[in-house]
N, C-alpha and C positions, 0 to 999 in steps of 0.2 A: 703324277696326277695332280689335280687341282681341287681345292676346297670350293666347289661351286654351290655349297649349301645355302649361302646367303646372297646369291646373285639376284640383283634387281634388274631393271631395264638397262640395256647397254648405254654406255656414255657416248657412243659414237653418234655424231650429229650429221655426218656426211651421208648422202643418199647411198643405197645399196649399189655395189659394183662387183665385177668378177673377182674371185678370190685372188689375193696377192700370192705370187710365187715365192716359195721358201727356197733359200740357197741350199738346203739340205733336205732330201726326201727320205721318208722311212725306208725305202727300198735300198738305200746305200748304207743302212745301219743293221747290223746283225743282233745287237743287244743294247739296251739302255738300263741304267739303274733306276729302280722304281722309287722316285722321290715323291713325297706327298706334300705339296706346297700349300701352306695355310696362312691365314691373315694374323698378324701379330703387331704389337706396339714396341718401339725401341725402348721407351721409358716405362714399361709396364710395372705397376706396383699393385696388383690385384689383392684384395678388393677395394682398398682405400681410395685408389685413383678414380673409381666410379663416382665417388662423392666429392672428391677434392680437386680433380684435374679439370682445368678450364677447357681442355680439348676433348673431353668425353662426349661421344655421340652414341646414343643407345642403339644397339643392334636388336634384331627380333628376339634373340636369346638373352637380352639385357646386358651382354658384354659390350665392349667398346668397338665401334665400327671405324677402323682406321683407313678403310677403303670406301669411297663414296657409294659405290654400287655393288660391293662385294667383288668376287672374281667372276667376271662375266664371260661365258664361252662365246667367242666371236668367230663365225665360220669364214669370215673374210681373210683370216690369217692362219691357215692350217700349218701344222708342223709335225711334231710327233703324233699329236692327236688331230682329228679333223677340224679343229678349231684352235684359235689362239686365246690366251687368257688375258682379257682386257681388264686393266686395273687403273683406277684413278686414285693415286696415293694422296691421302691427307698427310699433314705433318705428323712425323713419328711413325708413319705406317711402314711396315716391313713384311717381306715374305720370308717364311722359315720352313724348313723341312728337317726332320730328324733322320739319322741313319737307322739301320736295323732291318732294312728290307733286303731284296735280292735283285738279280738281273732278270729282265724279261725281253722277249722279242717285241718289236714294234706292234705286230698283230696282237700279241697277248696284252700289251699295255692298252690298246684300243678296246679290246674285249672287256677288260676289267673296268675301264672308264665307262663304257656303255652300261654295264651292269650297275655301277655305282650311281650314275645319273638317273637310271630307271627307278632304282630303289628310293632315291631322294624325292622323286615326284610323289610317290605314295606317302613317304614320311612327312612331307610338307603338308599334305592334306590332313593327315591325322594330327599333326602338331597344331594346325590352325584350330581344330576342334578342341584340343586340350587347352590351348591358351585361353579359350573362352571360359574354361573352368577355373584356371589359375595361371598367372603368368610365369609361375615357377616350374611348370611342367615342361621339361626340355627334352623331348624325344630326339632332337638332332644331336644333342650332346652325347646321349647314350649310344646313338648310332656311330658317331665319330670314333668313340673308343673301340666299339666292336669292329668297325671297318679297319682300323689300324692293325688290330690283332689278326684279322682274317688275311689281310694283305701280307703281313709278316709270315704267316703260316703257309700261304700259297707260294710265295716267291723266294723264301730264304734258302731253299735247296740249291738254287742255281747261282753260282759265283763266276764272275768274269773279271778280267783285267781290262780296264777301259782306256781308250786312247786319249780322249779329250773331254773337257767340259765345254759344251757349246751354248753360247748365249746368242739367240737370234731374237731381236726385239724391234718393234716399230714405235718410234717416238711420235705421238700424235700432236704434240705441242709444236709451236713455231720456234722455240728456243732450245738450244742444247741443254742437256741435264747430265750429271755424272751419277753413275750407278755404282754403289759399293757392293762388292761380293766378298764374303768372308766365311771361314769355316772354323769350327771349334771342336776339339776332341781331347778332353783332359787338359785343355789350355788352348790358346790361339794357335792355329796351324797355318792359316793363309789369309791374306787380305790384299785386295787390289781395288781400284776404281777405274771405270772406263767412261769415256765421253760418249753419250748417245746423241748424235746429230738428229735433227728433225728427219723423219722418214725411217728408212730401213737401216739397221745396224747388225753386224755379225761379228762376234768375237769368239775365238777358239783358244782355250787354255789347256795346255798339256796336263792330263789328269795327274801325272806323277808330281807335278809342281805343287799340287794342292795339299800333299803330305797328310792325307787322311786314309784310314783303314775303314772302308765302307762296311766291312763285315766284322769289325772289332767292337770296342767299347762304345758306349753312347756318345753320340756327337751330333752336331747340327750344322747346317749351311744356311746362310742368310743373304738376302739381296734387298737393298733399299736405296732410295735417292740420297745423295750426299747433302750434308748441311740442312737436314730437315726440309728439303725442298718438296713441293707438291709436283706431281708429274702424272701424265696420262700416257700409259704404255700398254702395248700388246705383246705378250711373249709367245713366240711360236716354238722356240726351244729354250729350255733351261735345264739341261740334262747332261749326265755322264753318258758317253756313247762309245761303242766299239764298232769300227767300220767294217764293212764287207771287204775282204781282201781280193785283189786281182792276182791270180796265180802266176802269170807270166806276162812280161811286157818288155818290149825293146824300145827304149827311149833314144831316138836319133835326131840329129838336127833336121828341122823341118816338120817333125811330127806335130800335128795340131794339138795333141793332148799334152805335149811336153813343152811347147814353145810358149813364151809369154805373149800377151796381146801385141806388144811392139817389139819386133826382133832387134831393132837397133837401139833400144833403150840401154843406157850404159850400166855396166856391172859395177857394184860397190863391194861385193864380198864373194869370195870363192870358198866353199866348204868341201874339204877333202875327206874321202874314205881313206883308210890306210892299207889293209890287207888286199893284195892283188891290184892295188890302184897306185898308192904312193910307193910301195915296194912290192917285189915279187913274193909270192907265197903267203902263208898264214903265220902270223907271229907266234901263236900258241903251239904251232907244230914245228917251229924252227928254233935254232940257237940264236938267242937275242943278239949276241955280239957279232953274228954273221949277217945280220939284216942290213941292207943298204938301200938308199933311195934310187929309184930309176933315174938315170941321167937326165932324161927329158922332163921329169917331174921337178928335180932340183932347179934346172934352168928356168922352168916356168914359175916356180915359187919365188925365185929371186927377181924375175922380171915383173911379176905382179906387185911385189913389195916396192920395187923401184917406181912403178906407176901410181903408187898410193892406193892400190886395190887391197882391201882387207882380206885376211884369210883365217879360217878356223878348221877344226877337225870334228867329224862325227863318225865314230868308229865303234864297232862292237868288239871290245877287247878289255883286258884288265888294265885299269888306268895306270897304276904304278909302273907296270912293265912297259906299256906302250910309251908313256911319257919319258921314261928313262932312255928308251931307244931314240926318241926325237931329240932329247937333249944331247945324247952322244953324237948324233948326226949333225948337230949344230943348227937345227931349224926350229926348235921348240919356241924360241922367242918370237917367231913369225905369227903364232896362232893366238887369237883372242877368244876367250870363253870356250875352250875346247870341251867337247862332250864325249868322253870315252867311257862307255858302260854297256850294259846289255839291253837297254830299253829300245823301243821302236825309234828308228832314225828320224821320222817326221817330228816326233816330240822333242828330240835333241836339237834338230834344226830350228824348231820354233823357239826354243830357249836361247839359242845363239842370236837369232834375229831380234828377239825382244831385248836382249841385253845390249845389242849394238844400236837399237832404236832406229832401224832402217826398214824399208819395205821388203816384203817377200819377193816382189818382182824385180828387185835389184840384186838378187842372189843367184849364184850358180852352184849346184851340187854335183860332184864328180864321184861316180861309183862304178865298179866293174860289174856289179850284180844287177841283172834286169829286175829281179824281185824288189830289191831295195829302191831302185829308181822308180819303179811302179808305185810302191808304198808312199814314197815322198811326193810324187806327182799327184797321187790321189788325194792326199791329205792337205797339201799346201798349194792351193790354186795360184798360178802365176809364176811359180819358181821354175827356173831353167835347170833341167837335169841332163847331164852328159855322161857318156861312157869313158872308160880309161883310154880307149882308142882315139878319143878326140884330143887328148892332151898335146901331142906334138904340134897341132895347128891352132891351139887355143889362142895364142897371142896375135894371130892374124885375123881373128874375127872382128868385125866392126864394133861390136859391143864392148870390146876390150881396148878400143882406141880412144883413150881418155887423155885430157891435157896433163902434162907432167910439169908440176911447179914445185917450188921449195915447200909450199904448204902441203901438197899432196904427198911428197916424199916423207913428211913428218907425221902423216896421218895415223900410222900405227902407234907412234909415241903418244899422240893426243888421246887415243883410246885406252892406252895403258894407264895414263893419268886419270882418265874418267873411271876406270875400274877401281882405282884407289879411292876416288871420291865416293863411289857407290858403297865400297866396303865401310868407309867411315860413317856414311849416312845411316847405315843400319843401326849404329849405336844410338841414334837419336829417335828411332821408332817413328811415330807419327809427327814428331816435331821437325818437320822437313825444313821449314823456314829458319828455325833456330840453327840447323846445320848449315844452311846456305850462308847465314851471316858469318859463320866461322871461316868460310872459304875466302872472304875478303876479295870479292870479285871486282876487277877494274876493267872498264871498257874505254877505248880511245877511238874517237871519230875523226876521220881524215878524208881528204880528197884523194882518190886513187889516180896517181899520175905515173908512177914507176911501172915498167913493163910487168914486173912480178906481181904487183898488187892488182893491176888491171886483169892479168890472166886469172888470178885467184877469184876476183869478183865475177868474172864471166863464168868460171867453173861453178861457183855457187848458184848462179842463175840456172845453169844446166842441170845440176845434180840435186838440189834441195827441193823437197816436196811438201813437208809438213808445215813449215813456216815460210810460205811463199805466197805473196799477195796476188800476183798476176799470172804466175807460172809461164811467163813469156820466155821462150828460149831464143835469145838474140843470136844472130850471126855475128861474127867478129866485126864485120863492117858496120852493121847496125848499132852494135854496142859502142864502137868508137865514135860514131855519129852522135849517140846519146851523150857521151862524155863531153862532147864539144858544143852541145846545144846552149845557146846564150840564155834561154829561159829556164834552164834546168840546173839543179844543184845535185851532184852525185856524191854519195857519202859511203865510205867504207868503214867497217867496224872491226876492230881487233879486241881481243879479250885475254885476260890472264887472271889466275888466282893463286892461292898459296901452293897448290899442287903443281902448277906449271903454266905454260903458255898455250892457249887455245889457237893462237894464230889469228888470221883474218877469218871471221865467222859471219860477217854480214855485209850486205850492200843495200842501198836505198837510192832511189832517184825521186826528186821533188820538182815538179813543174810549178813555176811561180806565175800567178796572175795578179790582177789589181788588188784584191783583198783576200785571196785564197791560196793556200798551199795544197797542191794536188799530189798526194803520195802515189806516184805512178808505179814504182817497184819497191818491194820490201821483202828481203829474204834473209833468213838466219839459218846457220848450220844446225842440224839436229844435235850436234855436240853440246849446244847451249840451250836446247829446248826446255821450256818450263823451269828455267833457273832465274826467272824474273828479269832477264836482260831486256826482253821485248817490252815489258811494262815500263821499265826505267827509260828506255829509248823513246817511247811514245810520250811520256811525261816531259822529257827533255825537249822534244820537238814542240809540244804544246806551249811550254814556257817561252821558248824562243820565238814562236809565232806571235805570241801576245806582245813580247818586248819589241818586235819589229813592226808592229802596227797592223798585223793581219787579223782578219775577222774569224776565220775558220780553217780547218784542215779537212780535206775530203779524201776518200780512198775508195777505189773500185775493186771490190773483192770478187775474184772469179773462183767459184766453188769447184773443188775437185773431191775425189774420194779420200784424199789424204790431208787436206789443209784446214780442216775444221778447227784445229787447235789454235790457228792464227786468228780466225774470226772470234773465237772465245777470248783471246788476249786483247783484241781490239775493243770488244764490248766491255771487258773488265776494266779497260783503261778509260772508258767514258764515251767511246764512239757509239753513235746510234744509227740504226738503219733508216734511211729516208725512202728507199724503195727496194723491192726484192722480187726476183723471179727465179726460175729454175736454174739459170746460169750463174747466179750469185746475187750480190747486193751492193748498193752504194751506201757508204757510211760517212758520217760527218762528226766532227768534234769542234766545239767552239774553242778558239784560241785561249789558252790559259785555264781551260776547264777540265783537264785530265784528272782522273781520280788519283789521289796521292798514292805513290808506290812506297814500298818499304825501303829501308836503307841498306838493302842487300848489295846493290851494285852502285859503284861510284863511276861517274862519267867525266872524262876530260876530252877536250876538243883541240885539234891541232891544225891551225892554218886554214880555216874555212870562213867564207863570208856569205851572207845572205842578203840579196837585194831587198831593200826595204819596200814596204807597201807605198802607195802614192802619198801617204801622209806619214812621215817618220824619217829618222836618220839612218844611215847605213849601220847595219848591225854586225859587229864582228862576232865570230863564233868563239870568243873567249879562249884564244890560243893558249895552250898549256895551263888552263884553269880547270880545276876539278870541282864538280858539283855532286853532292851526295844525293842519291835517288833511292 
């Protein structure tokens, strides 16, 4: 529920239009936890702040208004309720809800909300009369305390285990904003931040990962824009939910409900069930030392590893017992971020996918159980689910026909090193940049001329989505023609740090004109995403362009559902949008004007030259020279 007590007129300035469709309908949810979202301040120091804080804005109850118009019900964005909660955050504004309630059906939640808002209409009228007598008469405050106690009494008897925490939010501003979500219960339990692109955003977090007991001791959950940003958002869902189950489902190739939007999109990860899939029978009912992999499963696992396709495990089993069997069978080393427990498999798959930092639609889940396949298909839109009977022909499918290079054959090792990075980064908490500096990351830029490096750069253009400027999937012939273009400079990027070698992680092509460098392609592997390499790269290019006599750098950004992080990196580096439409935007950066990046990444350049502008001398790319960025 939402604290609509102090709602003023809506901040929406666009004309009325048909309601926006939510990605999640109340009919697909059997229960939600009753959260009561209220307006708060991040730096609250009541009551002294009312007199001393320069950001204090008086609300009708004389408390501080950290939202410009309160929490405004907006029927254009229905979700759990027949409206979305529209909020214009001021600096330090935050949403907060305490635990202590219970589970309700969507219909029950809507009934309680209707009753609450009806009572508020009468209370507002009475409060207006009382305020004429004294500004200290606060009927709304008394009702807020009474409402909380009533809701606790009504809902506490029903307890459910929830599948996910769903964040569906519409960003009404023209720029991305990051939203922090955190929970506290006897100490910090969970914290993350997500990028909200302009328009619709949907984020699903497995409820188990938030590590809170909704029916235990006092705790709170909070949501607020990062870095004290102001933001104009409408929340359709901000709730723990339990989904309606599908009792039986057969996921087969070609089934519209189980197939991804593009059947030929390449697979990056296969996630295996164990019982009756990887091996015959059920481990808990068998002698552990008698269990063996099905021959076709072992052949497929080794073939996937040879092609650089990642693998993991999601199995309902005892972890220690199952893992000891995988170790005895000699395949445990193949699996990254294995999830072996008794939780819903959709949540386990979500944790694997988030840990690998890849898209749901690039993963395949193999399970013998129609129920498990149905549960995963229902919860993870876009994932491909297959039965154990599909294993013998798996490697013949076109989505598994991926380029095999030296880089791809080392991909699992790269992710093992990344796992070690993540483990060490936890010791630094919120001081992420401090951790990155200890990694001593080094990048080398070079012209791809060897067959192996050319193949890897082409692979990056085909596989990478998050840090991909144009998302153009070149044919081999077109890519070779690009490498030979006389007006283009093609650059590969390799990287390493103290944990090991990332290999070739990037490719860029730059088309040279009289006074402009046109960044035609720019792609980085998700293995180095948000490690400041992209920022250092853009600063290096900006410095080089200035030294070579060019006036500006331009980049045509083609927007997809996945590459908003690259647009953010471009903007953070100093690029500005010159025009924008639904397909993307054109960005420009004056040569030499990139925002200074930290000294996290050092860049060296090997054997590249850049044609000078019409005024200037030929500029060597400082072969074997290192520059700190």
